[in-house]
N, C-alpha and C positions, 0 to 999 in steps of 0.2 A: 529791507527791514532786518534788524538784528534779531535772529530767531531766539536767542537766549532770553530776550525781554518778554517774549510771549509766554507768560506764566502758565496759562492753561495748557498750552501745547507742550511745554517743558514737563509739566506734571504727567501729562499723558504719556510722553515718551519714557519718563523715568518708570512709570508703572509697567509700560511694555517691556523695558529691559529687565525689570525685576522679575517679571513672569519668565522671561527667557533664561535668566541667570539662575533663579532659585529652583526652577523645575528641572534644570539640566544637572542632575546629581553627579557625583564624582564618577564619570564614565570610565576613567582610566582604571580605577580599581576593579571595575566590573568587566575589564578586558573588552572595552569598546561596545558594551551591551547597551546601545542607545536605540531608540526608535528613529527610523528615517522617514521624513515626510514623503508622501507618495508623489506629489506634484511640485514642479520646479518653482512656482511662485508663492506657495503657502496660502494662508488664510488672511483675508481682510477683516472678516468677522467670524465668530465661532461656527456659524452655519453656512458660510459662503464657500462654495467649492473652489479649490485652488485655481483651476483654469479660468473660472469666472473672475477671480481676483486679478489674474494676469491682465485682463482686459479693463478692469474697473477704473484705474487711475487715468486711463487715456480717453475716456469717454466724457461727453457733456453731461450736465447734471441730470437731465431728463433720462438718458439712457443708463446712467449710474443707478438711478432709482429703479429702473426696470430690471437691471441685473440683480440687484439686491432682492427685488420682489420674486424673482424666479425661485430663490431658495427660502426666503424668510416670510414672505407675505402669507397671511391666512386666507386672503381673498383670491379664490381661484381665477376669477375673471382677471384680476390684476396680473396674476402669473401668466395668464394666456397673452395679455397685452405685452408683457415684458418679453416673453418668448418670441412673439411676432416681431418685435423690434430687433431682437438679436438675429433672427433669421433674415430680416430685411437688410440689416447691416452686413451680414455674411454674403448676401447676394449682390449688394451695390453700396459699399461703404463710401463714406465722404472722400476717403483716400484709399489707395490700394493697400496701404499698411493696415488701415482700419478694417478693411475687408478680410485680410489674412488672419488678423487677430480674432475677428468675430467668427471666422470659420473654425479656428482652433477651439474657441469657446463652445460653439455649437457641436463640434466633434465630441467634446467631453460630456456635453449634455446627453448626446445619443449613447455614449459609452456607459454612462451611469443611469440613464433613464430619468434625467432631471427635467421635469415638466414637459417631456416628450416621450414618445414610446421608445423603449430600449431597442437600439438598432446598431449592432456592431458593424454591419456592412457599410452603413452610412458614415459611421465614425471613422472606419478605416479609410474610406475615400477621402474624407476631409483632412485627416491626418497626413495622408500622402500628398495632398495639395500643399499643406503647410511645409513639409520637409523639402518639397520640390521648388518652393518659391524663393526667389532671390531676396525678397523683401522680409522674409522671416528672420527674426533675431535669433541669436545663438540659443538663448534661453527657450524661445518658442519651439525651435527645432528639437532641442533636447527633450522637451516635454512630449512632443509628437513622436519622436523616435522611441521614447520609453513606452508610450501606449501601443505603438505598432509592435514592439517587442512582446508585450503582453498578449496582443491579439494572435500573433503567430505562435507564441509559446503554448497557448491554450486551444488554438484552432478555431477561434471565434470569427465572426464576420464573413462566413462563407469561404474560408480559406482552409487548406489542409494544415495540420500542425507541422511546423518546420523549425526544428531546433536551431539549425544553422542560421536561418534568416533571423530568428528571434535573437540569437546571440549577436549577429551583426548590428541589429537595431539597438540592443542594450549597450553595446560597446560605443555606438555612435552617440547615445545619450550621455554616457559617462565622459566621453571626450569633450562634450560641451558643458561640463560641470553640472551634470544632472543632479548630483547628490549634495548640492549646497546645504549646509547645516542651518536649521531654523530660518528658512527663507521668508517666513511670513512678515518679517519686519521690513522687507524691501518696499512693499507697497505703501507703507506709512511714512517712511523716512523722507521722501522728497518734500512733502508738505511740512513735516515736523521740523526739519532743520534748514529749510530754505534753499534746497538745491535747485538749480536751473532745470527746465524741462529736458535739456539735452543730457542731463546727468542721471536721469531716472533709470538707466540701464546699467549702472555700475554694479560691481560685484559686492557681495557681503563684506569681503575684506576691505574694500575701499570705503564702504559706508562706515564700518566700525572704526577704521583708522581716522576717518573724518571726525567722528564723535569723540574719540580718545584724544585727538589733538586740538579740537576747537571748543569742546564743552568746558565751561567753568563750573559745572555742577559736579562735585566729586562722585556722587552716586552713579550718574550717567557714565562718567569716565571709568569707574570701577567695572560697571557692567560691560562696557565696550571691551576693556582688557580681557575680561572673562570670556566673552564671545570670540575674540581673536584667538585666544589660547585654544578654545574648542575647535576652531577652524583648522588650525595648524596640527593639532593632535590627531584629528580624524581625517585630515587630507580632504576637507570639504571645500571645493572650489579653489584650493591652493595645494601646492605640493606638500605632502606630509612632512612635518619638521618638528621633532620633539624639542630641539633647542629653542626654537622660536616660541613654541608653546610654553616652555619653562620661563622664558623672558617675560611674557605677559602675565603668567600666573604669579610670578614674583612681584610684579607691580600691583596686582590685585590683592595679594596677600599682605602687602604693607599698608594699604590704605585703611583708614579708620572710619570713613563715612558710613560704610554699609557692613555691619558685622557678619551678616550671613554670606554675602559674596566673598568676604575675606576668609571665612572658615572653609568654604567650599574650595577656594583656591589653595588653602593650606592642605586640604585632603588630597587634592590632585598633585600638589608638589611632593607630598609624602610618598605617593605612589611612584612618582618619577625617580626619587632617590632610592626607593626600595628596589626598583627594577633597573636602575642605571640608564634611564631613557632621557637623553639630552643633558645629562649631568653625570658626574662621577658617582658610581654606586656608593651609598653610605647608609648602613642600617641605623647608625647613631642619629643622623640627621632626619631620617625617615621616622624613627620612633619619637623624636622630639616634636616634629610637626604634627604627627598623629595625636600625641598627648595634648598639645596646645589646642588643636582643633576640637578634640573631645571636650576639653574644659570650657572652651568658648561656646560650644553648642549648648552645654548644660546650663551655663550662665545665661545665655540668650533665652532659652526656654523659660527659665525661672523669672527673668526680668521683663520680657516684652509683654505688652498689653494688647498688641495687634494680633488678633486671632488668626489672620491670614498667615503672617510671618511665623507665628507660633506653630501652626500646623506644619509648615515647611520645615521648620527646625526639628520638630518631632520626627518627621520622616527621615531627615538626614542623620539625626542621632541614632535612630533605629538602624539605619544603613551601616553606621560605624560598628555597632554590636553584631549586626547580621553577618558582615564580612570580616569581622575581626581586624579592623583598621587600627593598629597600634594598641589594641586591647585584646584580651581573650574573647573568642567568639562566645556570645551569650544569647541564645535563641529566645530565652524567656524574656530578657530585657528588650530584645528587638520586637518580640510579639507585642509586649505592652505598648511600646511606642508606636508601632504600626497601627495598632487598634485606635490609639488616640488620633493619629493622623487620618485614619479612615472614617472617623466619626464626623469630621467636619465636611462641609459641602461648599465652602467658599472658593476653593481651588480644586476643580474637578480632576485636573491632571495629577495632583498630588494624591487625591483620594483614590483614583484608579490605580496609581502606582502602589499605594499601600495595600489595596485589595490584592493585587497581584503578588506582592511579596508575602503577604499572609497566606495566600493559597499555596505558594511554594513551600513555605515552612510547614504548614499543616500536612502537606503531601509527603513529607519526609517520614518514612516509617519508623525512624529512630527517635522522633521528637515526642516528648510529653509536655503538653502546655502548662503554663503556670496556673491555669484555672480548669483545665480539662484533662480527662483521661485520654490515654493514647487511642483507644478505640473510637473516640468521638472526633478524632482529627480529620479522618478522610472525608466524612460528610461536610465538615467545615471547609476543607480544602476545595471541595466541589463547589460550594456556595460562593467562596471569594473569587476563585478563578473564573467562575461563570459571570459574576458581576463585572470583573475586569474585561472579560472577553466581549461582553455585550455593549461596552461603551465605545464611542467613536473618537474620543479626544486623544487617546494614545494608541495609534494603530499598530505600532511595533509591539506594544504590550499585548494587544489583542492577539496577534499571531502567536506570541509565546505562551499566552494563557490557553489558547486552543491546544497547543502542543502538550502542555502540562496536564490538561484535562484528559487528553488521549492517553498519556503515560499513567496517570492515576487510575483510569478505568481498566487499562490493560494489566497493570502490575498488581494493584491492590484491590480494586473492586471486582476484578475478574469478569469484566463485561467487554468482550472483544468487539461486539457490534457497536457499542457507544464509542469505544476507543477508535474504531475505524472512522466513525463520523467526525470525531474531534481532529484526528490526524488529517483527515481530508480538508477540514476547515483551515487548519494551520497551513497546509500545502497550497491552498488557494490564496493565501495572503502574500503580498509582495512588498510589505513594509518592513519585514525582518527576515533577511535571507537565511539566517541560521535556523530560525524556527520553521521556515518554509521547507528547507532541505531536510530537516529532521522529520517533519510531517510526511514528506514523500517516502523517506527511507523506512520509517516504522510502519507506514501504511503497507509498503511492500512486504515487510516481515509478516504482517497479519494475513496478507493474501496468501502467504506460503503455508498457512496452517488453518486448521478449523474445518468445519463442515463444508463451507463454501470456498474451499481452496481453489485459487485461480492464479496459476503461474503466469499467465499472459498479463494479467493486471499487475502482478508483482513486478514483472520485467518493466512494464511501463513506469511504475512508481520509481524503481531503481534508476532508470534512465533519466527521469526528471531530476532526481536527487543529484546524480553525478553531473548532469548538465548544468544545473544552477550552481553547484559547487565549483565548476570550472569557470563559469561566467564571473563569479565573485570569489576568488581564491582566498580572500582574507577570512572567511568564515567556514566553519563546519568541515574542516579538513578530515576529521576523524570519520564523519559520515560519508565523505566522498570515497575514502578508501574501502569502507565496508560495502558501499553501493556497487563499486566496481568489482569487488570480490564476489558479491551475490550474482551480478550479471555474468561473470565468468562461469560460475557454477551452473547457472541456468542454461547457458549455451552448451556447456560440456555435457550435461545430462539430458538436454532436449526437453526442458520443462518450460512450457509456455512459448517456446520458439522451436523452430526446426533445429535439430541437433547439429551443432557446428563447432567441432573441436578447434578449427583454425580461428574462429572468432573468439573462442574461449581463451586460446593461447595469446591472442592479441591483448585481451584484458589483463591477463596475468603478467604479460611483459610490460604493459603500461604501469601496473602496480609495482613491479620490480624496479622500475626506473625512477619512481618518485623519490625525491630528495627531502631530507629533513627528519629530525628525530621522531616527529609525530607519526611517521609512517614505518618506523622500524619494526613494529610488531607484525604488520601485514606483509612487509617486504620479504621476510624469510618464507612465509607461506607461499607467496607468489613465485619466488625463485624455485622452490621445491616443485611447484606445479608446472613451471616452464620446463624443467628438466624431465619431469614425469611425462608430460605430454609429447616430448620428442620421442621417448621410448614408446609411448602409447601409439604414435603414428605407425611405427614399425609393427607393433603387435596387431593393430587394427588391419593392416594390409594382410598379415598372415591369416587372421580370422576370416576376412572376406574371401581370400583364396580358398580356405577350407570350406566355406559355405558354397562357393561355386562348384568345388570338387564334389560335394555331397549331392547337389541338385543334378549333376551330370553323371552320377553313379560311380565316381572314382572314390569309393569309401576308404580305401587304404590311405590315400593322400589326405582325405578329409580328416581321418583320425590323427594323422601326424600333425596337421596344422592346428586342429583343436587342442591337442595336448600342449603345443607350444604356446598358444594364446591363453590357455587356462593358467599359465604361470605368470600372467601379466599382473602388475601392481594395481591396475584399474579394476575396481569391483564389477562394474557393469560389463566391461569387455570380458572379464573372466567368467561371468555368469553366462554370457552368450555362448562362449566356448564350451562350458560345462553342459549346457542344454544340447548343443550339437552332439557331444559325446553320448549323452543319455539317449538320443534318438538312435544312435548306432547300436548301443547295447540292448535297447528294448526290441529293436527289429532284427538284430543279428545281421546287420549290413556290414560286411567286411570284417566282422569279428564274431565269435560265438555269442549267442544270446546270453546276457548276464544281467538278470534283474537286480542282483545285489549291487553290481557296479553302477547300474542306473540309479538305484536308490541313493548310493553314496554321492553321485553327482548332484541329485536334487537336494539332499541334505546339506551339501556344501553351498549350494546357491542360497538356501534359506539361512544359512549360517553367516552370510555376509551382512545381515541386518536389513532394515527397511529403507535406509537412506541411500540414494544414488543407485538404486537397482531398478531396472525396468519392471513395471508392475505386472505386465503380461507374463514375463519370464518367471517372476516370483510366484504368481498365482498358478501358472501352469505346473510348477514344481510341486506346489502344495496339493493340487488335484491328483497328480500322478502318485505322490507319496501316499495320499489317502487311499488310492485304489490298491497300490502294492501291499499296504498293511491290512486292508480289508479282505483281500483274497488270500494273502500269505502264499507259502510255497516257493519253490525255486531258490532256496537259501534264505528266505525271509520268513520269520515267525509271525503268524497272524496276530494282530493286535488291534481290536476294534476301537479301543479308546484312543490310540494314536491316530487311527484313520479318521475318527470323529474330530480330533483336534486339527488335523490338517485340512479337512473339509471346512471347518469353522473359519480357519485362517483364510481360505480361498473365498469364503462367502463375504468377506469384507472388501472385495475388489470393487473398484469404481466402474468396471466393465460389466455390463449386464449379461453378456455372453458367459463370462467366467462365473459370475455370481449365481446365475440360474443353474449352471452345471453343478456348483457346490451345493446349492439347496436341494437339488434333485438327489445328489449322492447321499446327503444326510437323511433325506426321506427314505431311500432304499435301506440305509443302514438301520434306522429305527424300525422299519417295516419288518425286516427279517430278524433283527436281534442276533444274539450269539454270545460266545464266551466273553464275559466281562461287560456286556452291554445288553440290558433287558429290552425285550421287544416293547415298543411304545407307539401304538397306532395313532394316538393323539398328536404326538410330536411329528410322526411321519406325515400325517395329514397336513399339519401346519407348513412343513417344508415343501411338500408337493404343491400346495396352493401358492406358495411364494414363487416357486419355479414356473408355474403355469401362468402367473400374472405378467411375466416379462413380455414386452411388446417389441420383439426384434424380428428382423426379416430374414436373416441368413439361415441356411439349411441346418447348420449345427444346432442352433437354438430352437428351431422348429422341432427338431427331434427330441430335445430335452422337454419341451412343453408337451409334446404329444405323449411321451412316455409318462410324464407326471399326471396328465389327464387320464391315461389308462389306469394308473394306480388308484387315483381318486375314484374313478368309475367302479373299479373292483371293490373298494372299501364300501361304497354306497350300495353296491349290488349284493355283497356278501355279508354286510353288517359287521365289518371289521373295525371295531372301536367306535362306531356310530350306528345309528338306527338304519335299518334297511330302507332304501329309497330307490326303487328300480327305475322310476321315471328320471330321477336325477342322474342315475348311473348311465342310462341310455343317452341322455343329453351330453354327458361328459365323453362317452365313447365316440359319439358323432363328431364332437369338436376335435377329438384326437385324430379321427380319420381325415378330417379336413386339413389338419396341420401336418400330417405325417409326410415327410419329404422323400421317402424311399420305400420300396416294396415291402421290406421286412417290417418296418414300423407300421405301415398301413395294414399289413396282414395281422399284426398283433391287435391293433384297435378293432379291425373287422371281426376277429375271432371272438373277442370279448363282447362286442356288440351282438354277435350271433347268439352267444350264451345268454345274454340279457333277454333277447327275444324268446329264446327257448324256455327260460324260466317263467316268462310271462305267457307261455303257451301260444305264442305267435309263430307257429311252426313253419309257415311258408317263408316268412322273412328270415327266420333263423337259418333255414337250409340254404337260402340264396347267399347269405353271408359266408357260411362254411364252404359252399361251392366256390365262391370268389377267392377265399383264402388259399385253397389248394392250387390255384392258378398262379399265385404270386411267389416271389423268391423269398420265402419265409424261413424263420429259424426252425430247427428240427422239432423243438418242443411245441411250437405253434402248429406246425403241420400235423404232428401226431395228435394234438388236441382236436383239430378240425376233422381228421379221419375218424377219430374215436366218437365224436359227437354225431357224425353222420351215421356211423354204424349203429349207435344206440337208437337213432330215429327209425332206421329200417328194422331193427330188432323189435321195437315196440309199436311200430306203426304210427309214429308221431308226425302227422301231416303228410305221410306217404303210406302206400300200401306195405304191409309187412313183407319183408323179403330177407329171410335168414341167410340165404346164399350170398346176397349182396352185402349184408351186414358183415359176414365172415371175411369176404374179400376186402372190405374197407378196413377191418381190424388187422388183416395181414399187411395191408399197405402202411398202416400206422406203425406196425412193428418194424418195418423195413425202411421207414422214411429217412432220407438222407438230409443232413444239415445243409443249409444254404452255404455257398462258398463265402469265405470271409472277404469283406471289402478290402481292396488293395490300399495300402498305406500311400498317402499322397502328400507327404510332408515336404515343405520347402525349408531349407536351412537359412534363407535370407530372412532373418527374424525382425529386423528393424528397418 
């Protein structure tokens, strides 16, 4: 049968080609900004999943109906019947080929949860059968390889995430022409143009060539030329060839049967001449073609009565003004035309594309709409980008819309939480690699900042961005370089990963070797870091040698090594060395004690800034400076306001140990008051309560909590800034005793607990506590207090028989009480 004589089928095919041609706007001007179909065989019907479409044309009528019902039928029973038939076919098909194809179809159903429970493990098992079967076609294997790549990339289906395996599967899919452009036509063409059953696996190129050579309908022929040009330009199923693309565009641009196809071909030709792709560069030819296309589009919009074609023309004319194709860029005109295209619903793909472009325009902080004030643009951007992202007809646009929503919320709406959500959605899409990579990268940047800072998640996001950029090197090169740079910095500073200068250097070297002008800005940064890290290796060896010397008591060698390392260009290494020197000066190890030099070391550490400095070192420096300025002396002028500032800086630490110490120090500062800082019991109470709330287990922090509880108990017992509450005081002292990790602290808590009982005239309990204090290794003041309290009890007969002689002896002991020996310093200089 001559297929051309079948009028209804011809009309259907013409309509199909018109959809493909008109909705594929001038991708060349957008620098290949097209959405790619996710599955190798495309759609038979708007709601039919691509992998089901792959099976569709090879089944009998009964099973065809079942497959369609899986997605489209409202009758759930019918869906269940259809699913059962597909499962049966997958288990025992009429032929082995039917069986393999049904297994692929069932795998996709499990992967997407279509009429079956979502099950990535079952999907993976079936996809593996497909790729291992000799009966699987190249297209079928390509689709299965692509899905397996997604499974291993995301760690679904009971497998660990494996970037290398994912990359292998993606490469295998690409080798089998996984990315054919607009493949949904393949399933309709055999019936439409009368191809034999044996021809139904031909490539898009072969189909379009057959249409171009055999069709005597000029519209069909023009559409086929347009599709062939697109295949060659994008390298979709054929080797990329701009000259071949130009040849077919020139044919389409000369035909008169279809004005819209002709205009789009002119726009693409203009781009080729402008950029010298497949033709000799010619600005004159480019301008002429752009001007002709613009005029043709405006005439077409004015003359056509077909609302479908008019909407498409509005969109493409908006595109001309949006991107400045042969005319000055005019966002106002573009906005008007996109709004017209967005109002119609006859072609959902055009409507979604218009929504997306409107969202991008409104998100530009420099744009003032032709009807709206600038301040109204961002909510409108959110609205249109969300509309575009929620549709399933343009999956590539969905990914880009999620990304732009993330950018909008981060940059303009200042909502990092929502920005993270949208970047994450973009990162999960695999229909637009560029948007996916950007989603991963900017998600990583957000994880590096904010209250829920998480360097480990940032590292994971950067790795994914760099990985996908390497898999598809045609997109997002600028993201690839910044992701690699961020990974190098995380490894260098040990943020989210174990500190690994060698791995950091590998990333820097990889960046330094990247070729192309797009990498020039980061190449110099990388080269400088490679050179710096070579010097850093030597400096780090010196530092480690000094730390070992310190720990073994060779302080003279330690000082020499620390001084050399302190000259390093690396901020973090320099700070480690300065901290080592501060230990020597504070303790007088191998050098005379010099608090002034110790202070200078700490001030230099804090002078390095917040970035790239170990937080423990920075916080320790702030605490020590606070103490030096609080006490004064030894060449340092007391300055309580400076002490307060340094304690406040330390209180911002993420480490509860350091944070509690800073709060306690602030509490003591306000409790005592002094020159330049008024005594403030309320502030002191607030800080002591913060310090006491920390729930840590190590001895150092137990001591801080115990001391804070003693102060709080004193305030309740003595009515310092709050009403007297001796029951509350006693409870706080008891908690302090339970927490005290060493004799001196326990003695302090016991002493005040004894005083509390004494004031409540519980003399027996008070005496037992004072007796216990004098048996412990307590501070001089606490020992003197315990002797004095006992002396008073014997003088006045409080709970004991009056005994003036014993009272005098106790007072004499108080006067001669020796202070407890100071605890030995037990610092280790192995800081990290």
